[in-house]
N, C-alpha and C positions, 0 to 999 in steps of 0.2 A: 473319186478323186485319186489320181496316181501321183504320188510324191516319190522321187528318187533322190537319194543322198549318195554322193560319191565320196567315200572315205569313212572308215570306221575308227578314227582316232577320237580324241576328246571333242573336237568341234563337230564331227559328223554324228557321233552318238548323242551328244546333247541336242543337236538339231533334230534327229529322228525322234527322240523322246519328247521334245517340245511340240513337234508336229503331231505326235500321237495324242498328247494331252488336248490339243486344239481340235483334232479331227479323229474321234474314236473309231470311225468306220473307214477311214481312208486306207488305200493300199499303199504301204510304205516299204520301199526296197532300199537296202543298204549295200552298196557296191564297194568291194575292196579286193585287191590282189594280194596284199601283204599277209594277212593273218585271218584265221577263223574267228578270233576273239579280240575284243577291245582290251588294250593293255596300256599301262603307263610308260611312255617312252623315256621319261626321265629316270625310270628305275632300272634301265638296262645295265648300267654300270654295276649295280649291286648284284645282278644275276651273274654277270661276267666274273666278278670278284668272289662269288660263292656265298654272298651274304643273304641272298633271297632266292627262293625257287621261282620258276617262271610263273606258276599259278598265283604267287603272292603279288604279282604286278598287275593283276586284272581287277579293276575297280568294280566291275559288275559280275554277277554270277553267269556261268556259261549257258544258262537257259534264258538269258535276258532277251535274246531275239524272239524266241518262241513266246515267252511270257508277255512281251510287249506287242506281239503281233507284227513283227518286222520280218520281211523276207530277206534272207541273207543271200547275196549274189557274189560268189567268189570268182571274180573275173577282172581282167585288166581293161580299164576304160581307155579307148584309143582315139576318140573323137566325138564331135557333137554335130548333129544336124538340126539346127533350131527351126528350120522351115517345117520339117515333119515332126518336130519334138521327139527326137530319138537320140539316146545315148548309145554310141557305137562301142562294141565290146570285141576284144580279140577272141576268136574261136567260138563265138556265141552269137545268137540273134540279137539285133539291136533292141534296146530296152525303151519302150515308150514312156513318156512322162507328161503330166499336166503342169507340175511344178518341179524344178530341179534345184538342188542345193549342192554346190561344189565345195567340198572340204577335203581336197586331196593332199593337204599338208606340204611338207618340204622334202627335198631330196638333197643328198650331199652335193656340195659344189664339186664339179669334176676336177680331177687332178690334171694340170695343164702340161706336165712334163713328159718327155719321151720315156718309155718304159713303165708308164703307169698301169698298163694292162698285164704286167707280169704276175704270175702266181705269188701270193704272199703280200699283195698290195690291195688295200681296201679302205673302207670308211667305217664309221660307227654311228649309224643313224637308224637302221631298220632291224627287224627281227632277223632277217637274212644275214645282216652284218654281224649280229651277235652270234649266230650259229657258226659263221665263218671264223670269227675270232676265237671262239671256244675251241674249234678244231685246231687252230694255229698255235694256241698258247696255253689254254687252260687244261689242268689235269682232269681226268674223268670225275664227273660229279657224283656225290653221294647223297644228293637231295632227293625229293620225291618225284623228280622228273623221270618218266619212263624212257627206255632206250630209244623209242621211236618218236620222241617229242617233236623233232624237226621234220618228220616224214611228210607232214602236210605242206611244207614250204615248197613252192614251185621253184624250178630252176630259173624261170623267167627269160624274157627276150634279152638280147645283149644290151639294149638301151633302157631296160627297166631298172628303176631304183631298187626293185625287189628281187633281182637276180641273185643266184647263188654264186659266189666268187670261187675261183680256183684255189685250192689249198696247196701251199708249198710244203706244209708239214707231211702231207701224204707222199709227195715226191721224195722228200728227204728221209722219211721214216722216223722223224723226231719232231718235237715241238720247238718253236722258235726260242732262241737264246739271246739274240742281239736285236731287240725291237727298237724301231725308231718311230716317233710320233711327230708329225709335221703340222704346225698350226697352233697359235698362241691364244686360243679362246677356251670357252668352258668345256666343249666336247673334248678338246685335246687334253686338258688337265684331268678330266674324268677318266679317260683311257689310261693316262699315266698312273693315276691312283689305283685303278683296277690291276694294272700290271705289277705294281708294287705289292699289292695284296697276293698276287700269284707268284711272288718270289723273283720277279724280273726287275732289272734296273735299266729302264729305257733311256735312250737319248731323245731329248725334247728340243726340236728345232723351231725357233720363233723368228719370223722374218723381221718384225719390228724391233725397235731398240729396247723395248721391254714388254713384258707379258700383259696381254689384254688392255691395250692402250685406250680402247673405247670406253673402259670403265675405271681404270686405275691410272694414277699418275706415276711418274718414274720412281718416286720414293716408295710408294705402296707396292708397286710391282717388284721392286728390288727385294722387299721383305718376302713376297711370295716365292721369288727365285731362290732366296736363301733357304726357305723351308723345303723347296723341292730338292736342292742340293744336299741338305741335311739328311734327306731320306734316300740318298744315293742316286738321284736323277742327274744325268748329265744335261743340264739346261743351257742351251746356247742361243743367245739373242743376236739380232742382226745377221741372221744366217739365211741366205737365199738359195733355194734348191733349183738346180738346172736340169737334172736328169736322174732317172733311176736305172740301174744297170743290173743285169743278171742273165740267166739262161733258162733252159727248159725246166730246171728244178726250182726256179723261183728267183725272187729278187736277191741280190747279193751286195749291192752298194748304193749309197745315196751320194750324188755329186753335188757339192755346194760351192758357193763363192769363197768358202774358207777351208776347202779341202774335201776329201772323199771319206765317207764313213761306212764301215762294214755293217751290213744289216741283213737279217734273214726274215724280217717282217717289217712292213711299213704301213702305219695307219695314217691316212690323210684326213686331217681335221681342220680344213681351211674354210669352214662355214657351210651354210645351207642356202638353197635357193628355192623359190616356190615351185612345186611340182605341177607346172601348168603347160609345159611345152607340147604335151599330147593334144591340147585343144587347138593347136595350129593357128592361133590368132583369132579364132572365131569369137572369143570373148575378149574385149579390149583389156590390155595390161599396162602397167607402168614399165619403166625402163628395166626394172629388175625382174619382171615376169609376174609380179603380183596382179591379181585380177581386180580391176578398178570397180569400186562399189560406191553407192551413195550412202547417206547417213542411215538408211534402213538396211544396208548391206545388199541392196539390189544391184545387179550388173546392168549394162546397157542392152543386154539380150532379154527379150520378153520372157517373163516367168522363170528367170534364172537368178539365184542368189549365190553369194560366196561368203565363206567364213573361215576362221583359223589362219594358219600360217600363209595360206595362198591368197588371202584377201588383202588388198591394198586399200586401207580405210582412210577417210578424210580426216585431216588434222585441223586444229583451230586456225592455223595460218593459211589454210587453203590448199596445202600440199596433200599428197597421199603417201602412205607407207605401210608396209606389213608389220605385224606385231607377233613375232614367233615366240610366244610365251604360253604356258599352260593355262593360266587364269584368263587371259584375253581370249584364247581359243574357246574356252568353256563359255564365257559370256557371249561371244559372237555366235557360237553354235545355238545357244538358247534363243537368241534374238532372230537369227536366220530361220530357224524352225517355226518360230511364232509368226514372223512376217510372211513367210511363204504360205502359211496356212490361213492367214488373214490379210491378204495384200491390200484390201480396201482401207485398212486403218493401220498403217505401218507405225511402229515405234522406232525412235532413233537410237543409235548406238551411243551410249554414254560410258566411255572407258573410265573416267575418273582419273585420279592422280596415278601416274605410272609408278610401278615398284618392281623390285626383283630381289632375290636373295640366293645365296649359294654358299658352298663351303669349299674353299681352295686349300686342299690338303687339310691341315688342322685349323685353318684360319677362317673364321666366320666373316661373311660379307652380306651387307644389306644396303640397298639404295632406294630412294624414293624421290619423285619430282625431277626437276631439271637442274643440272649442275653448271649453270652459267650465272653471270653477274659477279658480285663481290663474294669473297670466300673467307669464312672464319674456320681456322684449323687448330686442332689440338692433338698433340702426340703424347701417348702414354707409354712409359717404359718402366715397368716394375714387376709386381706379381702378375700383372696382365699387361700384354703389349697390345696397343690399339691405336687406330688412327680415326679421327672424327673430322669430317669436312661438312660444313653447313653453308650452302649457297644462299645469297640474299640479294634483293634489289630494293633500294631505298629503305633499307632496314627491315624489310619483311622477308621471312624465310620462303625460299622457292624450291630447295632441294637438299638432300642428305646423301652422304656417302660414308659408310661405316666399315671398318676393317678390324677384326680381332675380337669383337664382342657381338652378341646377338641382340637385335633390337626388334621391337614390334612396329612393323611398317605402317599399320593402321593408325597408330598414334601420330607418327610422323606425317602421314598424309593429312590427318585432321588439322595439324598445326599449319600445314601449307595452305589448306583450304580456308582456314580461319584468318590467314594473313598475320600470323603471330610474329612479333619482333624477335630478333636474334637473341637478345638478352633474356627474354621470357623463356625461349626454348632451352637455352643453356641452363637456366635456373631450374627447369622442370624436366631435364633429360631423364631422370630416374623413372619418370612415369612410363617411358618407352622401353625400359630395360627388360630384356627377355632372357637374361642369363640364368643359369641354374643357381640354386640358393647358395652354393658354396663359392661362387665367384664374387670377389670383392667388388663393391659398386664403384663406378667411375666418379672420381672427384676432380673437379676443375678448380684450381686455386683462384682466389679472388683476383690476382694480378693478371690472369689469363682470360678473365671473363670479358665479353665484348661490352 
């Protein structure tokens, strides 16, 4: 049995390990262009800011491939020939498979403006992006990273998400001093935080009327914007970029609907898209490029499964969508590996109650469930500043959105699944508290209880 896994991120590595548990003697190959080793993509900002070494981002030991009996194929996948069961590779012979698991992850959404190919313009999604940004802005590291840590990173084809970008710092002979970050989502705020840690005060351009509108309302986002500005960030909302300008030495200006901004570094953080264009439509996708799968994560192509950021999974309402989150990628990878190894008895994907958490500057953020229906809200302004939103339908809780305090999402998810009334949840909120012991507990006055 020949099983091939495309992608060595969390979904791909979980799929390979699950397949190995099911089929101890199978020939399992893991194909990836980006890196020799599996690493935590969510930890890249901590490497950039100097808080973590690169090795500290690797969840598995570097001998994991050998120990698990996985064949590591360092190559770029460029196509699929399902009739002959071949994975096509750039600069290498096609790789035959009996079962194929696609876990190619996401790539940065391309910048749509003129001048986006100038030196000093890039994204922050891949290891290659981290290497580029370190060269542009970070001082030399004093961590355990050897000088040739990035030597194994390929320059990549011009359309590869893993290409090495052109450095403006090399042309200028100095590191960036006027950085601009474009995009009001989580990646954007992570880059801003890393730049602050490196002693830079970036300009943060957000097209929408407030930061992260998909998750925060105007009042909550205003609080985050206040925190950004208090740290020296020039945060500008309602700002639409039309062009990037510069010369051979790199980017020099960002042209917007509100004027021109001087810049010697631009990080584009306008989201990610499934890294599936290389398949050329051989595997059916949704409108966003996500690979359409059934409840067992199987695609419409024989003996091909998909998981992680690139998989468009069925929703309870009959629609499909991708779930670009670490924990969903892990769960999907395990299931895809299991089902590809035992296709005669597939298990269904059961995501459970959706949740997420983050830290926006110094502000904790937790969400769970769905934020539609009626809303109970409580604002706290004292020793701790916080916002609590609880969504409910017919009196039963369906979702949570917390800002300013840490909460245990598993308790919140259980309340949603149990159909608890809003009053019960508010009365028992302390059970979900995840703050440190020196943070005062949240107290909701009786006249504010639902």
